[in-house]
C-alpha positions in Angstrom: -86.2 -264.6 280.2 -85.1 -268.0 281.7 -83.3 -270.8 279.9 -86.4 -273.0 279.5 -88.4 -270.2 277.8 -85.5 -269.4 275.5 -85.1 -273.0 274.6 -88.8 -273.3 273.8 -88.8 -270.3 271.5 -85.8 -271.6 269.6 -87.5 -275.0 269.1 -90.7 -273.4 267.8 -88.7 -271.3 265.3 -86.9 -274.5 264.1 -90.1 -276.3 263.7 -91.6 -273.4 261.7 -88.6 -273.2 259.4 -88.6 -277.0 259.0 -92.3 -277.0 258.0 -91.8 -274.2 255.4 -88.8 -276.1 253.9 -90.8 -279.3 253.8 -93.8 -277.7 252.2 -91.9 -275.5 249.7 -92.3 -276.6 246.0 -89.4 -278.2 244.2 -87.6 -276.5 241.4 -89.4 -278.8 238.9 -92.8 -277.8 240.3 -91.9 -274.1 240.1 -90.8 -274.5 236.5 -94.0 -276.3 235.7 -96.2 -273.6 237.2 -94.2 -270.9 235.4 -94.7 -272.8 232.1 -98.4 -273.1 232.7 -98.7 -269.4 233.5 -96.8 -268.4 230.3 -99.0 -270.7 228.3 -102.1 -269.2 229.8 -100.9 -265.6 229.1 -100.0 -266.5 225.5 -103.4 -268.1 225.0 -105.1 -265.0 226.3 -103.0 -262.7 224.1 -103.7 -264.8 221.0 -107.4 -264.7 221.5 -109.7 -261.6 221.3 -112.1 -261.0 224.2 -114.9 -262.6 222.3 -112.8 -265.6 221.2 -111.7 -266.1 224.8 -115.2 -266.2 226.0 -116.1 -268.7 223.3 -113.2 -271.0 224.3 -114.2 -270.7 227.9 -117.7 -271.7 227.1 -116.5 -274.7 225.0 -114.4 -275.9 227.9 -117.3 -275.7 230.3 -119.5 -277.6 227.8 -116.9 -280.4 227.5 -116.6 -280.7 231.2 -120.3 -280.9 231.6 -120.6 -283.6 228.9 -117.9 -285.7 230.7 -120.0 -285.4 233.8 -122.8 -287.2 232.0 -125.5 -284.4 231.7 -124.6 -283.4 228.2 -127.6 -281.5 226.8 -128.6 -279.7 230.0 -125.2 -278.5 231.0 -124.2 -277.5 227.4 -127.4 -275.5 227.2 -126.6 -273.8 230.5 -123.1 -273.0 229.1 -124.5 -271.4 226.0 -127.0 -269.4 228.0 -124.2 -268.2 230.3 -122.1 -267.1 227.4 -125.0 -265.3 225.8 -125.7 -263.5 229.1 -122.0 -262.6 229.6 -121.8 -261.1 226.0 -125.0 -259.1 226.6 -123.7 -257.9 229.9 -120.5 -256.6 228.3 -121.8 -255.4 224.9 -125.6 -254.9 225.4 -127.7 -255.7 222.3 -124.5 -255.9 220.2 -123.4 -259.1 222.1 -124.6 -261.4 219.3 -122.3 -259.8 216.9 -119.1 -260.4 218.9 -118.6 -264.1 218.1 -116.8 -265.3 215.0 -113.5 -266.5 213.6 -111.2 -263.6 212.6 -109.6 -263.7 209.2 -108.3 -261.3 206.5 -110.3 -260.2 203.4 -108.4 -258.6 200.6 -109.3 -256.2 197.7 -106.7 -255.3 195.2 -106.0 -253.9 191.7 -102.9 -252.8 189.8 -102.5 -249.8 192.1 -103.1 -250.9 195.7 -103.8 -253.9 197.9 -106.2 -253.1 200.8 -106.6 -255.7 203.6 -109.7 -255.8 205.9 -110.2 -258.0 208.9 -113.5 -259.6 209.9 -112.8 -258.3 213.4 -113.9 -254.6 212.9 -114.5 -254.8 209.1 -112.4 -251.7 208.3 -109.0 -251.4 206.6 -106.1 -252.8 208.6 -103.4 -252.5 205.9 -102.7 -250.8 202.6 -99.8 -251.8 200.4 -99.0 -250.3 197.0 -98.8 -252.6 194.0 -97.6 -250.2 191.2 -93.8 -250.5 191.7 -93.3 -248.3 194.7 -90.8 -250.1 197.0 -89.1 -249.3 200.2 -85.5 -247.9 199.8 -82.9 -250.7 199.5 -85.6 -253.4 199.3 -88.0 -255.2 197.0 -90.7 -254.9 199.7 -93.6 -252.8 198.5 -94.5 -249.6 200.3 -97.0 -250.0 203.2 -98.7 -246.9 204.3 -98.6 -247.8 207.9 -97.5 -250.5 210.3 -100.4 -252.9 210.8 -99.4 -254.2 214.2 -99.2 -250.7 215.7 -102.3 -249.1 214.0 -106.0 -249.2 214.5 -109.2 -247.9 212.8 -112.6 -248.0 214.5 -116.1 -246.5 214.7 -117.4 -246.6 218.3 -120.3 -245.2 220.4 -121.6 -245.2 224.0 -124.1 -247.9 225.1 -126.1 -246.9 228.2 -125.3 -249.2 231.1 -122.5 -250.9 229.2 -119.9 -248.4 228.1 -118.1 -247.9 224.8 -118.7 -250.4 222.0 -117.3 -250.3 218.5 -116.6 -252.1 215.2 -113.5 -253.6 216.7 -115.6 -255.5 219.2 -117.8 -257.0 216.4 -117.3 -259.8 213.9 -118.3 -258.9 210.3 -118.9 -262.0 208.3 -118.2 -261.6 204.6 -121.4 -262.0 202.5 -119.6 -261.5 199.2 -115.9 -261.2 198.4 -114.3 -259.9 195.2 -111.2 -258.0 194.1 -113.2 -254.8 193.6 -116.0 -255.1 196.2 -116.5 -256.7 199.6 -119.7 -256.9 201.5 -119.5 -257.7 205.3 -122.1 -257.9 208.0 -122.3 -258.2 211.7 -125.6 -259.9 212.6 -127.1 -258.7 215.9 -130.3 -260.7 216.0 -133.6 -260.6 214.2 -133.8 -257.7 211.8 -130.7 -256.1 213.4 -127.3 -255.8 211.7 -124.4 -253.5 210.8 -123.5 -253.8 207.1 -120.3 -252.6 205.4 -119.9 -252.3 201.6 -116.3 -251.6 200.4 -115.7 -250.7 196.8 -112.2 -250.2 195.3 -111.5 -247.8 192.5 -107.8 -246.9 191.7 -106.3 -245.8 195.0 -109.6 -245.1 196.5 -111.9 -247.2 198.8 -115.5 -246.1 199.1 -117.1 -247.5 202.3 -120.9 -247.4 202.8 -122.0 -248.1 206.4 -125.6 -249.2 207.2 -127.0 -249.5 210.7 -130.1 -251.8 210.3 -132.4 -251.7 213.3 -129.8 -250.3 215.7 -129.2 -246.8 214.3 -130.7 -245.1 217.4 -128.7 -247.3 219.7 -125.4 -246.1 218.1 -126.0 -242.4 218.0 -124.6 -241.5 221.4 -121.1 -239.9 221.1 -120.4 -241.8 217.9 -116.7 -241.3 216.9 -114.4 -242.4 214.0 -110.9 -243.0 215.4 -107.8 -243.8 213.5 -104.3 -244.2 214.8 -101.4 -245.2 212.6 -97.6 -245.6 212.8 -95.6 -245.1 209.6 -92.6 -247.3 208.9 -89.5 -246.0 207.1 -89.8 -246.1 203.3 -87.0 -243.7 202.3 -83.3 -243.4 202.5 -82.9 -240.7 205.2 -85.1 -240.9 208.3 -84.6 -237.2 209.2 -85.6 -236.0 205.7 -88.6 -238.3 205.6 -89.7 -237.2 209.1 -89.4 -233.5 208.2 -91.9 -234.1 205.4 -94.5 -236.0 207.4 -97.5 -234.6 209.3 -101.3 -234.6 209.3 -102.8 -232.4 206.6 -106.4 -231.4 206.6 -109.1 -229.1 205.3 -111.8 -227.4 207.4 -114.8 -226.0 205.6 -114.4 -222.4 204.7 -110.7 -222.5 205.3 -107.6 -223.2 203.3 -105.6 -226.4 203.5 -103.7 -226.6 206.8 -101.4 -229.0 208.5 -99.7 -229.8 211.8 -96.0 -228.9 211.9 -94.0 -231.3 209.7 -91.8 -233.6 211.7 -92.9 -232.2 215.1 -95.1 -233.5 217.8 -98.3 -231.4 217.9 -102.0 -231.8 218.5 -105.0 -229.7 217.5 -108.8 -229.5 218.2 -110.7 -228.5 215.1 -113.1 -225.6 215.5 -114.9 -226.1 212.1 -116.4 -229.0 210.2 -113.7 -231.2 208.5 -113.8 -232.0 204.8 -110.8 -234.4 204.7 -107.8 -235.4 206.7 -104.6 -237.1 205.5 -101.8 -238.9 207.3 -98.9 -237.7 205.0 -95.6 -239.5 205.1 -93.3 -237.7 202.6 -94.3 -239.1 199.2 -97.4 -241.1 200.3 -100.7 -240.4 202.1 -103.5 -242.3 203.8 -106.6 -240.0 203.7 -110.2 -240.2 204.9 -113.0 -238.0 203.8 -116.8 -238.1 203.5 -119.5 -236.5 201.3 -121.0 -235.2 204.6 -118.3 -233.3 206.5 -117.2 -234.5 209.9 -118.6 -232.3 212.7 -116.5 -229.7 214.5 -114.6 -230.8 217.6 -112.3 -233.4 216.0 -109.0 -234.0 217.6 -105.8 -234.7 215.5 -102.2 -235.2 216.6 -98.7 -235.9 215.3 -96.9 -238.4 217.6 -93.1 -238.3 217.2 -91.3 -241.6 218.0 -88.1 -239.8 218.9 -86.4 -242.7 220.6 -87.3 -245.2 217.9 -85.5 -245.0 214.5 -87.6 -247.8 213.1 -90.6 -245.6 212.5 -91.1 -242.2 211.0 -94.2 -240.6 212.5 -97.3 -241.6 214.5 -100.7 -240.1 213.7 -103.9 -240.0 215.8 -107.4 -238.7 215.0 -110.8 -238.8 216.7 -113.5 -237.3 214.6 -117.2 -236.9 215.4 -119.1 -239.3 213.1 -122.7 -239.2 212.0 -122.9 -242.5 210.1 -122.0 -241.0 206.8 -120.0 -243.0 204.1 -116.3 -243.0 204.5 -114.0 -242.5 201.5 -110.3 -243.4 201.7 -107.3 -242.7 199.6 -104.3 -244.9 199.9 -101.6 -243.9 197.5 -98.7 -241.6 196.3 -98.6 -237.9 196.6 -99.0 -237.5 192.9 -100.9 -234.3 191.8 -103.1 -236.1 189.2 -104.1 -238.9 191.5 -104.9 -236.5 194.4 -107.0 -234.3 192.3 -108.8 -237.3 190.9 -110.4 -237.7 194.3 -112.5 -234.6 193.6 -111.7 -233.2 197.0 -111.1 -229.5 197.3 -107.4 -228.6 197.7 -106.4 -232.3 198.0 -103.6 -231.5 195.6 -102.1 -229.2 198.2 -101.1 -232.2 200.3 -98.1 -231.8 198.1 -96.5 -228.7 199.7 -95.3 -226.6 196.8 -94.9 -223.6 199.1 -97.1 -220.7 200.3 -98.4 -217.6 198.5 -96.7 -216.6 195.3 -94.1 -219.4 195.6 -96.8 -222.2 195.5 -98.5 -220.3 192.7 -95.3 -220.3 190.6 -94.8 -224.0 191.1 -98.3 -225.0 190.3 -98.9 -222.7 187.3 -95.4 -222.3 185.8 -92.8 -224.8 187.0 -95.1 -227.9 186.8 -96.1 -227.0 183.2 -92.5 -226.6 182.1 -91.5 -229.7 183.9 -94.3 -231.7 182.3 -93.3 -230.5 178.8 -89.7 -231.5 179.3 -90.6 -234.8 180.9 -92.5 -235.8 177.8 -89.4 -235.9 175.7 -86.7 -236.9 178.2 -86.9 -240.1 180.4 -83.8 -239.6 182.6 -84.6 -237.6 185.7 -81.1 -236.2 186.0 -81.2 -234.9 182.5 -84.7 -233.4 183.1 -83.2 -231.4 186.0 -80.4 -230.1 183.8 -82.7 -229.1 180.9 -85.2 -227.6 183.3 -82.4 -225.5 184.9 -81.3 -224.3 181.4 -84.9 -223.3 180.5 -85.5 -221.4 183.7 -82.1 -219.6 183.6 -82.7 -218.7 179.9 -86.1 -217.2 180.8 -84.4 -215.2 183.6 -81.6 -214.0 181.3 -83.1 -210.5 180.8 -83.2 -210.0 184.6 -79.6 -211.3 184.9 -78.6 -208.8 182.1 -80.2 -205.9 183.9 -78.6 -206.9 187.2 -75.1 -207.1 185.6 -75.5 -203.7 183.8 -76.4 -202.1 187.1 -73.4 -203.8 188.8 -71.1 -202.5 186.0 -72.4 -198.9 186.5 -71.9 -199.1 190.3 -68.4 -200.5 189.7 -67.5 -197.4 187.6 -68.8 -195.1 190.3 -66.9 -196.9 193.0 -63.9 -194.5 193.1 -66.1 -191.4 193.4 -68.3 -193.1 196.1 -65.1 -194.1 198.1 -63.9 -190.5 197.8 -67.2 -189.1 199.2 -67.1 -191.7 202.0 -63.5 -190.8 203.0 -64.0 -187.1 202.8 -67.3 -187.0 204.7 -66.9 -189.9 207.0 -67.8 -187.8 210.1 -70.9 -186.1 208.5 -73.4 -188.8 207.6 -76.1 -186.4 206.4 -73.8 -184.5 204.0 -72.3 -187.9 202.9 -75.7 -189.2 202.0 -76.7 -185.9 200.3 -73.6 -186.0 198.0 -74.1 -189.7 197.3 -77.7 -189.1 196.2 -76.6 -186.2 194.1 -74.0 -188.3 192.3 -76.6 -190.9 191.5 -78.9 -188.2 190.2 -76.3 -186.7 187.9 -75.2 -190.0 186.4 -78.7 -191.4 186.1 -77.7 -194.5 188.2 -80.2 -196.0 190.6 -78.7 -197.9 193.6 -81.9 -200.0 193.6 -81.5 -201.1 190.0 -79.4 -204.1 191.1 -81.8 -205.2 193.9 -85.0 -205.2 191.9 -83.8 -207.9 189.4 -82.7 -210.0 192.3 -86.0 -209.7 194.0 -87.8 -210.7 190.8 -85.8 -214.0 190.8 -86.6 -214.8 194.4 -90.0 -216.4 193.7 -88.3 -218.8 191.2 -85.4 -219.6 193.6 -87.7 -220.4 196.5 -90.3 -222.2 194.3 -87.6 -224.6 193.2 -86.5 -225.1 196.8 -90.1 -226.5 197.4 -90.6 -228.1 194.0 -87.9 -230.8 194.0 -88.4 -232.2 197.5 -92.1 -232.5 196.8 -91.8 -234.2 193.4 -92.4 -237.9 193.7 -90.9 -238.5 190.2 -87.5 -238.0 191.8 -88.0 -240.9 194.2 -85.8 -243.9 193.4 -84.3 -242.3 190.3 -80.5 -242.5 190.0 -78.1 -240.2 188.3 -74.3 -240.4 188.3 -73.3 -241.4 191.9 -76.7 -240.6 193.4 -78.8 -243.7 193.8 -82.0 -241.7 194.7 -82.5 -238.1 193.6 -85.3 -237.9 196.1 -82.9 -238.5 199.0 -79.4 -237.4 199.9 -76.5 -238.7 197.9 -73.3 -240.0 199.6 -69.7 -240.1 198.2 -68.3 -241.0 201.6 -69.8 -242.6 204.6 -68.2 -241.4 207.9 -67.5 -243.8 210.8 -68.9 -241.1 213.2 -71.7 -238.5 213.2 -70.9 -234.8 213.0 -73.5 -232.6 214.8 -75.8 -230.8 212.4 -74.0 -232.4 209.5 -74.5 -236.2 209.6 -72.4 -239.3 209.0 -72.0 -238.9 205.2 -70.6 -236.5 202.7 -73.0 -235.4 199.9 -71.2 -234.9 196.6 -73.8 -232.7 195.0 -73.9 -230.5 198.1 -70.1 -230.1 197.9 -70.4 -229.0 194.2 -73.3 -226.7 195.0 -71.4 -225.0 197.9 -68.2 -224.7 195.7 -70.1 -223.2 192.8 -71.9 -220.8 195.1 -68.5 -219.6 196.5 -67.2 -218.9 193.0 -70.3 -217.2 191.9 -70.5 -214.9 195.0 -66.8 -214.0 194.5 -67.4 -213.0 190.9 -70.6 -211.1 191.8 -68.9 -209.1 194.6 -66.1 -208.3 192.3 -68.6 -206.6 190.0 -70.3 -204.6 192.7 -69.4 -201.5 194.7 -68.4 -202.8 198.2 -69.8 -200.7 201.1 -67.1 -199.0 203.1 -69.2 -197.1 205.6 -68.7 -198.0 209.3 -71.2 -200.5 210.6 -71.9 -202.0 207.2 -71.4 -205.8 206.9 -68.2 -207.3 205.6 -69.4 -208.9 202.3 -66.2 -210.8 201.9 -66.8 -212.6 205.2 -70.4 -213.3 204.2 -69.4 -214.8 200.9 -67.1 -217.1 202.7 -69.4 -218.1 205.5 -72.6 -218.7 203.4 -71.3 -221.5 201.2 -69.8 -223.2 204.2 -73.1 -222.9 206.0 -74.8 -224.5 203.0 -72.7 -227.6 203.4 -74.4 -228.3 206.7 -77.8 -227.1 205.6 -78.1 -229.2 202.4 -76.1 -232.3 203.4 -79.3 -234.2 204.3 -81.5 -232.7 201.6 -82.7 -234.4 198.4 -79.8 -234.7 196.0 -82.0 -233.5 193.1 -82.4 -230.2 194.8 -78.6 -229.8 195.4 -78.0 -230.8 191.8 -80.4 -228.1 190.6 -78.7 -225.4 192.6 -75.2 -226.5 191.4 -76.4 -226.5 187.8 -78.0 -223.1 188.2 -74.8 -221.6 189.7 -72.7 -223.0 186.8 -75.1 -221.5 184.3 -75.1 -218.2 186.1 -71.3 -218.2 186.1 -71.3 -218.9 182.4 -73.8 -216.1 181.7 -71.8 -213.7 183.7 -68.6 -214.5 181.8 -70.3 -214.3 178.5 -71.9 -211.0 179.2 -68.7 -209.5 180.5 -66.6 -210.7 177.5 -69.0 -210.2 174.6 -71.7 -207.7 175.6 -70.3 -205.3 178.1 -68.2 -202.3 177.0 -67.2 -200.4 180.0 -65.9 -197.5 177.9 -69.3 -197.0 176.4 -71.0 -197.2 179.8 -68.5 -194.6 181.2 -69.3 -192.4 178.2 -73.0 -192.7 178.9 -72.5 -191.8 182.6 -70.5 -188.7 181.6 -73.1 -187.7 179.1 -75.8 -188.1 181.7 -73.7 -185.9 184.0 -73.4 -183.2 181.4 -77.2 -183.1 180.9 -78.1 -183.4 184.6 -79.1 -179.7 184.8 -81.7 -180.0 182.0 -83.0 -183.4 183.0 -85.9 -183.8 185.3 -84.9 -185.7 188.5 -86.1 -189.3 188.7 -89.0 -189.4 191.1 -87.3 -192.1 193.3 -84.1 -190.1 193.5 -86.0 -186.9 194.2 -87.8 -188.6 197.1 -84.6 -189.8 198.5 -83.1 -186.4 198.4 -86.2 -184.8 199.9 -86.1 -187.4 202.7 -82.4 -186.6 203.3 -83.1 -182.9 203.5 -86.0 -183.4 205.8 -83.9 -185.5 208.1 -81.2 -182.9 208.1 -83.6 -180.2 209.1 -85.0 -182.3 211.9 -81.5 -183.0 213.2 -80.5 -179.3 213.1 -83.7 -178.4 214.9 -82.9 -180.9 217.6 -79.4 -179.5 218.0 -80.8 -176.0 218.2 -83.2 -177.0 221.0 -80.5 -178.7 222.9 -78.2 -175.6 222.7 -81.1 -173.4 223.8 -81.8 -175.7 226.8 -78.1 -175.6 227.8 -78.0 -171.9 227.5 -81.0 -171.5 229.8 -79.5 -173.8 232.4 -76.3 -171.8 232.4 -78.2 -168.5 233.0 -80.0 -170.1 236.0 
């Protein structure tokens, strides 16, 4: 490349760069364009699709009027808008236009907000004194900005259209009833009639002149995001999930506090978005068809919200019934829905039966006469422990007998430690002669288990504990804290629960006293009970630290009462000399007394096992002898 060519290329590049620099917009122009773009985006966000089309049409009409041909061009603009709406929404286009605003129904229990865009509930706030923890703000059952409810269907040649595309003009508004209608042309409309009774909203939906046009893949969809209402996020999240009832089945639920989804194989009677102490529920006199999809959505990275819920249910145009309220047994059963009361999870099988048929009745009786929730827990504990006193007595008597036999049992174990079959045989013989059953102490404990576990489910589910204070606990329905830590301990938390400390300490003392009254196993391979009685209370510190303080308070009180009962029985009712004399008398009459059937079975089993073992040893010896001969 010669010098002239190179010079020409350089000049051309300089001219190109100069032209770009000259034509580039100034910083002021760039800022103006960015401001215009932001304004346009904000305007588009603030308007619905329908409102945006309306605004566009109005601008076109104004421009035409300024041009001088007002009537003709304005008519063209209206016709163009109508054509665009029909292209996008089919015969439902006329129902799209309208000004969006809220319509409210409320009573002493709940305030339900509807929007004319969609016509279905967009918010539900409780009016009867339920407030968010640490605030005077009333409990809202979901976050309006992050939730949506809709009925939609497929329109041939158009796509999916739903209530949220339509404007429902209020025909009548009142605190107990609202009538709304989306007009779709001559003799065509969709009408909604909402009626409020207590915590329930009854919605009748009428498709006038368009019923057949909405039948294709009609679906009721509802997504909601629950905001925090309670003191502890982890505790509230662990008690939040979708609960539902399929026809012919028992009440079921998606896993509490976990992300999960389910496709329903049967018709659905009702479905509830449960958030700890409150629920938003939908049902219908005509069940939703099979094939519905429900899902828990866990906002793990966001501590602002508790749980997300999502449901898509096949919809046949039936009325919709909603419940927006607390998980109170009387209110839930007032809905008339089968097993609606089981949204409150009192436990499964016998444990739930004990709570619903025994504990609730006792609790209701006590609550009639005592107003303080902490005192109710104390009295309820005394009543339950008094009712179980005969079982406690039986258990302690068995422990006393076993303690008196301990020296003889230890002697048998030491003497026959290498012969398990003979050791077992002599142990059973000792039990038979003295009339002591090793199972006598286990059976009373098993009888108490339904009560113990029932209470474990009862207190966290009882909404009456919510917001009730006692001593240092400001909310018996949430964890209490006597010390807030500046750091978080894994599996423990960033606070110290006072009632949990008391519960664990009383458990440690009670277990030490219990083990002192029992025969400790000394056989090889048996667990070290002293180690267990030390580890278990320590484990409870971690397990219960985030639990409802009312529950920890109950277990602490129950342990204290049990310790008192044990000391009282030992001091005033147990005479070990008389028990020993009774055992000796049983021993002297052992030959004439018929063996207890249980003990007899144990001995027979031991003998049978011994025979089998000897037979196996004999076969092994024969086999060895044959191999040696060969």
